[in-house]
C-alpha positions, 0 to 999 in steps of 0.5 A: 326466137320470136323476137328475132323473127319479128325483126324488132331489135331486142333492146328496143323499149316497148314504148318505142315499138311502132304500130306496124311492128306491133301488127307484124308481131301479132301476125307472127304470133297468130301464124307461127307454125312449127314442125315436130320432128320427134318426141322426148323420152318418158322420163321427161314427161313429168310435172313441174318439180318443186314448189311449196313444201307439204311440210308447211301445209295442213294436209286436212285443209291445205292451209299454210302453217305459216300464213293463216288464210293462205291455201295451196293446191295443185302444181304449186305444191312440192308433189311429184307423181308418175304421169298418167292422171295421178297429177290431175288427181292431186290437182283436183283433190287438193283444189277441192280441199283448199276451196272447201276450207278457204270458203268457210 
């Protein structure tokens, strides 16, 4: 949609975009406004699904069982929780644990 609004042909190569076109594009991005017309349902207010399987991670350290020295935390993990702070707690807790162990 932004590319259409910019007037820059989508098949145009980046190195062919003129200075004027770049300036118009930057202005478009900075001044882009939209009007919200409604909200979607609660069932769609969830974190990204999928990610690294928790079966492949040591839950005590957040280290990969497949690659030594590789740690995972937060939304890269295949964990889902109800919206409302639970996902933030997962991110904080797994991030703390992964950072603590990665730093040793």
